[in-house]
Every structure is written in structure tokens, then in C-alpha cells.
N, C-alpha and C positions, 0 to 999 in steps of 0.2 A: 407086726405089734397087736395085740385086740383092742386098744384102743382108738385107735384110725379112724373104725366107723362109725360111733357115736360122736368121736373129735368134731366130724365130717362132719355129721347131723346139725351140732350145737351152730358151727358154723357157716352152714347157709339157710341156718332161719331167718324168718322175715326179721329185719330191722328197722320197719319203713320212721320210724323215729330218729334212730341215729344216721338216717342218709337224708331226711331233711333238710333242706339247705335253710339259712337261718334269713331272717327278714334284716335287712340294712339298717333298721330306725332299735331294733331292740334282740341282738346276737342269743341266739338259744343255748343255753350252758351244755346242750348237747352234745353241738357243733363246734363252742368253746373246748369242748374237750370230749371229743368221742370216743376215745379211748375208755372213758367214764361208764358211759352207756354201754358200753360194748360188754365190760368188764362187770356190771352190774347183773347182766346173763351170762355170763362165759366163763367165770371166775375157777367158779368150784371145777369146770369142766377142761380149763386152759391148768392146775394144780393137778387133775388128772394126768394129763398129758406130759408135763412135766413128770410128774412121778415112772410112767412106762418109757420114757425116755433114760432118767435116771437109773434105771433096773434093765437096761439093754443097750448098754458104751457100745461102741467100736472102736477100737484100736484107727492110727492113722492109716489113709489112705485105704482100710477096709470098711469105710463105712456107708455100708451098699445099701441096708435094711434104713438104716437112719433118713437118708438122702432119699430115698423113696416117701421114706412116711412125710419128710420135707415139701414135696415134688403135689403130692399129693394134697396136701394141704392148702398151698399158692393155688392149682390147678382148680378148686373149688370154688374157693371166691373170684374167679374168673382173672385171674394172670394168665399170662401165656408164657408156660415152663417149656426150660431148655437142659433135662438132666447129659450128665457124662461131661462136664466143663470141665478140665481140668483135671480127672480122673474121675471122681463121686461125686464134683460137686454139682449145684443146682441154681440156673440162674432164672428168677421169673419178673417179666414185665407187665407193668399196666398201665397203658398212658389213658391219658384222660383230658386231651384235652392240650391248648398252650401252655407253658409255663418252663421250668425247671427240672432238670431230671438228677434223681435224689436216690442215692444207692446207699441201701443200707443191709449191711455182712455180718450173717453170725461164723461160729466154729462149729463143727460138728465133731470134732474127733475128742478121744478118751484117753487116760496115760493106762499106761502096765502097772498097775497098783492094785492090791488084796483092796477091798473096804473092810474098815474094822466101824463102819457108822454105829451099828446097832441098830439103822430105817429100817422099819418095814419091809420097804420098800428097796433098799442097798443091794447092789449088784451082786449075784453070786457068780458072775460071769471069771472064765479064767480059755488062756489058751497057752500050746504049746509055746515054747522057745526051743532057740537054735540045738540049744545041746540037749533037747529031751526031755527040761522042768517045765515046771506049770508058772504061769504068771498070772497073776488079775487081772483085770477089765473094770476101769472103772472112772466114772465124769468127776475128777477131782479138781479140774481149774474153773467147775462151773457154764461147760459147755450148754450144759442141757439146759439151764438158766437163760442163757445166749437163745440158743435154738426157742423158749418156748415164748420169752418174750419177740424176737422177730416173729415168731409167727402171729403172737396176740395183734401186735403191732399193725401188719398185712389187713388181718382183719377188721381193726378197726379203722383203718384208712380204705379199705374196699367198700365197707360198708356205710360211710362219709362220703362217700366219692361226689358226691352233689355240689359238695360246701368245697371243695378245692380242684384245683387245675394245674397239669403238669404229668411227668412221667416217674411213676416209682421202678427204682430196678432194685429187686434182694436177692441177694445172692447170698448162700448159702457154701461156707468153704470146707474144703479138708485139709487134714494136715497141717493145722497152725501149730500143735508140739511139734512139730518136725523145721518148720520154720519154707515148710516147701508149699504149699494150699497156696496162698497168695499168687506167689512167682507163675504156678502152675495152667493158672486160670486165667492170668491175662498173659501166657505166654500161646497158653490155647485161644485167643484170638476174642478177648472179653468185651474188648472199650474198639475191637472193629465189628464183632457179632451184633454186640448190645449197643443201644445209646449209651454214649460217655457221659458220666454223667457231670455235673456243677458242682455236686456237694457230695461228701462221703462220709457217712455216720458209720458207728458202733458204740456197742459199752461190752464193757466186765465188769463179770462179779467181785468183789472185793471182801473176805473176811472181816478187816479193818475196819468196816464202815456200816451203821447199826442199819440195817431192814425200812425204807421206808427214806432214805436220805442217798444224794446222788455227790460223788464226788468230782470235781472239777482241777484239771492242771491246763492250764497255756504255754504254750511253745511246748519244747522238750516234754516228753511223757515216759515214753518208754524208752530205753537203750538198742542200742549196735548192739547185735551179737553174732560175733564167730565162734567157730567151732576148731580149733586147732586140735593135732593125734600127733605125737612127737616119738619116732622109734628111737630108743637108746642102742646103740648098737658099741658090741663088745665083743671079746675074746676071752672065752667061757674055761673054767678047770674047777681044779680041785679047792673046798673051801682051808683047804691046807696049807696053798699054795698061792696066796692071793698073788704075791709078788710076780707069777708067772702069768699072769691075768689080765686084760684091763675089762677092771669089772663095770658091767651098764649098772648095776643098781647103788653103786657110790657114787658113780657119774651123775645117775639119775636125782639122787639126794641133793649132791650141791647144784645142780638144773634146780633145781624146788625152790632152795634157797638165794639163788640167784634172782630167778623171779619174784621174789620177792621188793625188789629194790626200783623195780622199771613203774611203777606204782606210785612208791615212796620217795623216789630220787630223781626220774624222771621224766614226768608228767604234771604238769602247773597243777600247785596244790587247789585252783578253783574250779579244774576240772575236773567231772566225775570220769574213775577209769577202775575197773577191776580186773586183776587177772587172778583166776583160781584154779588149781589142780584138784581136778575132783575125781579123780580117777589113777591109779597108777599099779601096774602087776608086773611081773617079772618071777623067776625060779620058780624050781619044783621040789626042793629038798635044800635040807638044812646046810647039806656041806657042799653043795654044787653051785657055786657060781657063774650066771646063765650066762647066755651069747648074746640076750635083748633084754628090756625093758619097754614095755607100752604107757606111756603116758597121756591123758586127756584132759583138756584145759577149755576153759570157757572162759571166753573176753566179752569185757563191757564196754562200753562207754557213749558217749552221744556224737563229739564232733568230729567230723569224718577224718581231722589232721590229727586227730588222739587216736582214731584207729588204726590209721598205716603206722602211727608211730608206735603204738603197742604189737605190732604183728612183726613189724621192724626189728623189734629190741628182744624176743621172743626169739627167731633163727637166731638174730644173733649174741643172746645168752646162753642157747644150745650148742651153738658152734663153738662158742670160744672157752664157755666151759669145760669140753673135751678136749681143745687142744692145751688148756693151762693144764688138764691133769695127765698129759702128752699121748694122748690117743693118735694115730695115724690119721690123714688128710682122708684116706679112704674107709673109716667105718665112722666120719662124723656122723653126727645125731640126723635124721631126717624130719624137719616139720612140714606135715601136711597141713594145711590152713585148707577148709574143706570151701566150697564152691555152689552146695547143696544147699549143706545146712547153715545156712546164714543167713542175719533176719537187721531189713535197717530200722534206724530209730524211729519214734514214732513222735512229726509234727504235732501239735492241733494245732491250727489256725486261729490267733488270740480271735482275728475279730469274730470270726464264726464258733469259738468260746463264748467270747461275750453276746452275741446275738442269742443260741441256742442255752446259756445257762437264766437267759432272762426266761427265756420262754417256758422253758421248765419251772422254773421259781412262778413264774404269772398261772402256772397251772397247776403245782403241785401245793404252791404256799411260800411264806417266806421261810428262812431254816431248813427251807430242804438239799440245799448246794453247801460242802462242802469243800473246803480247800485238799485234795487227796495225796499233793505229793510227788514230786517224781522218785520213779523207780528204777532201778535198773536192770528189772526182768524187760521181757522182751513180746511184742507181738506184731506180725506179718499185717498185721492191717496200715500198717506205717509205707506199706508199696502202694496201697490206691490211690491216694490225694496226687502225691508226686507221677507216678502214671499216666494219669487225667489231667495232670495240670488244674487240679483244683483246692480248694479251698478241705480239708479234710477234718473230723475231730474223733477223737473216744472218749468218752465219759464212764464213769467207773461206778457200779451197781451195790450200794449197802447189801451184803445177804443174814449177818447176824443180831443176833437179839439184842435189842434198844439195852434193857436192863446188863445183859453181858460186858456190852461193850463199851456203858455206863460204869462198870466197876470196872473193867483191867485201865480205864483212863484215871480211876481215882487210886489207882492205887493197889484196890481193895478184892483185887481176883484178877483169873490166867485169862490172855486174852485166847479169845476163838480159834479152834484149830485153822488154820491158812489154807489154799489152795496149794496144788501138789501134795500132801499129806491125806494116811487114807483114813483120816477123821472129819476131811471137809463135807457139807452139807447143809444147805437153809435149813435152820431150824423148822420155821412153818412158810412154805412157797407164794402160800397164797398175798400175804403186804407186799412180800420181794418182787412177784410177778408184777401185781399192783402197781408198784413203782415206775418197775421196770417197762409198761410195755406205756403208760400216761406220760412217762416221761421220753419217750424215743416217738410215742406219737404227736405229741407239743415239738420236738426236736424238725421234726417233716414237716410239721404245718409250722412252723414260721419259716420254712424256706418256699413257700409256696403259697402261689395267689390264691387270694378267695372268687370261688366259681364266680361266672359275672350270672 
């Protein structure tokens, strides 16, 4: 990425004002909001950095250039950097005296989507699929925003290190979109090889919130996700003689309909739960009843008991629908619940949420914090806090034009394109990154003592 050299130059430029400690009797605005001082000089360069990341996305587990870029940024501002943690992950540590350890995580991977934003810096990348076709590569989930905010926050905190005391652990994580990256980094000794955090923080871009705003959720914020594959087996034959077959297509249809009553009739109404059949494939020709049909499901919940209830019910439904259809025991459906593409729910520790939200609002102004509400989407950031036994908080960062959000809320216009679509992107990254860097820097400083 050609912009790296210029960005590193701006990150390492002298910033005496930002680094100067505040007088005890009259705290300086710079120390109270060091990110604002850093952004006053570097906001444009950070926006260029964001555009470069957006134009050069890499898929999960392939984040080689991206991770190299983020490692260089941390090294340039004085972090001890380790590459290759959990695959392509990067860990930077900045020790700055006595005090708590705060972990700040960003994710690096992009999605297999052809971009259609029309942006001048839109991704034109594509990669070959296993079947020989092409698939686009796009930062359609805001990870380019996350990385840019992460880099800006690290830079602002490093520049103001004389005003705080403690240890920073900045983690750049691979494969969030697969739900694998956090687990891989933890299994690679994240908390054995590096300081274990006392607090863990992250943010996530959200199209439904206006730029300049920060969304908050206390308690359960994002869902458990389980990936389930069902192989519906049968005995194929000619389409003109279905009575001589065990039709897996008809059975798959029965299973799909049976699954719909798990949430509506078995799960308590006040417990969030989702069972979605996202893919179903079988057969090759109009008049051939196939031997099998493949189904792919996503299963969402918050409560661990509900999670197990859903998974047990899926297995039961698939098997008993087959029995009801007269299928013999030796060709009952095979239900495979993935133990690699699963993500635990994200719990935002209420006490930490209240403390951080207050710090962000003091920094950005009254009315900055908005209620984002729970969602059934997922984020493997939820692994970091429980693994360390520490409080954790993932907050939301608005990325859309405020006028567009206001029109949508008033019913006078459409909502902006959401994440995971081919049209998602911040219309103006400067206010988005400004808010993100100032908010995350304020959150970290709230948890660290003022230097003596």
C-alpha cells in the first residue's frame, strides 16, 4: 500500500503539545482530549489511510498486506509488535508505567462481495472461487473504519503518553467474518504471551446511526451464532415414479417448515431466537429425484440454555420429519453443527458501559450517545472479556449522513445501505473517523490513571 510511507511520516511527526502533561490546577484541553489535538494535524492523512484500506481489502485468513500495514503503524509510534499471532494477527504492546492493561481490538478481513458503491476509491479486487468463477472482495462491514480508528487511537495515545499510566495492548484480528479469528489468537497464547487485559474494548460501524454519534448497548449486545449443515439423504429415481423413491427434496421442504415452529412454539416468547435456512441445494434435472439435498442454517440466540435448546430441536426435527415420511433409520438426515464457525454472544459489562459512555459524552458533547439496541448479528469480540475474566464493551460508531438518517427516521427517505451489502461505505470518512478516534481514546483514558 503506497500510502504507508506518508502515513508513517505523519504519525511520527513531533507533537510536543499533545505529549505535554497537564498542570494539576488547570487541565489543558489537549490532555483532556488528546485525540482532538492529534486529529487537528492528521485527520486528512487518516482519511487517506482509510481509503487505501478500503481499496485494498483481503478476505478472511488472507490479511497479509493489511496486517503488515497495521504492524508498521504500531512500530512507528513505539509499540512492541508481534506478527503472526493466530495466523495473520498482530499484537502491539505499549508499556507506560504502573496501571491497568487495556486491550483495544480491530478486525481486518473483508467480505466476498463485488463493490457497487461508486466511490472513487472503491475496491476492484476479485479472487477465484473453488469452482473457477470470480468473486469480489470488499470492505462491506466497516472493518476499514475499525482499523483506521484503531490506528488513530494508538497514535493519539502514544503521542500523549506523558499524561497517562498503564499498558496498552492493541490487537489486529483476522477472520472475524468467519467467527474464527479471536479464538485462533487466544489459542495461540494471546493472554499467555502478552499482558492479560483488565478491560477489553472495540467498536463496530453501523449504517443506521448518523456520523458523529456513538451507539450504546448494555448487557447482551450481539448474539450467539451457530452454523448448521443438514445433509438430507434419500433414494433417488425417475421423477415420473416418486413412489419408488425416498424423495429428499420433499423431505427437505418438510424440514424447512418444521424448523419454523421451533422459535414460535418452543422458545419462550421473551427469549431472542432465530433459525434461518439460508441455503438449500439438491438435484440436477427436472425429472430426476436426487439422492440428497444440502441445507445450510444460521442459528441465533443470547441465552446459553436457549442456544442448546435450538440446536437439539433442529436435530430432533430433521430426524423425526424423516421418520414421519417413512425414511429408514440408515438414511436419516445428518445434522452437522460446526465447532469452528460458531460465535458466542457479546456481553457488554453494564458497569463498564456506564463509565465509558460518560467519558465519551464528556469528550464529544451531550447527545452524542444514542441507544443502538440489541441485534442478532454476531461478533467474535465476545470471546476476549470472558477469556481474560475482565469487563468488556463493544460500542457502535455511526457512519451515515445525518441528513439521510433524519429523513429515514421521519419516513421521508430510505435507510442508508447497511453493512454486508455491495453499496455500504461511509459517505464522508472524516467525521466518522474523527468521532471514532476521539470516542475510543476517551474510553481508554477513562480506564487509565493520570500520570504522576
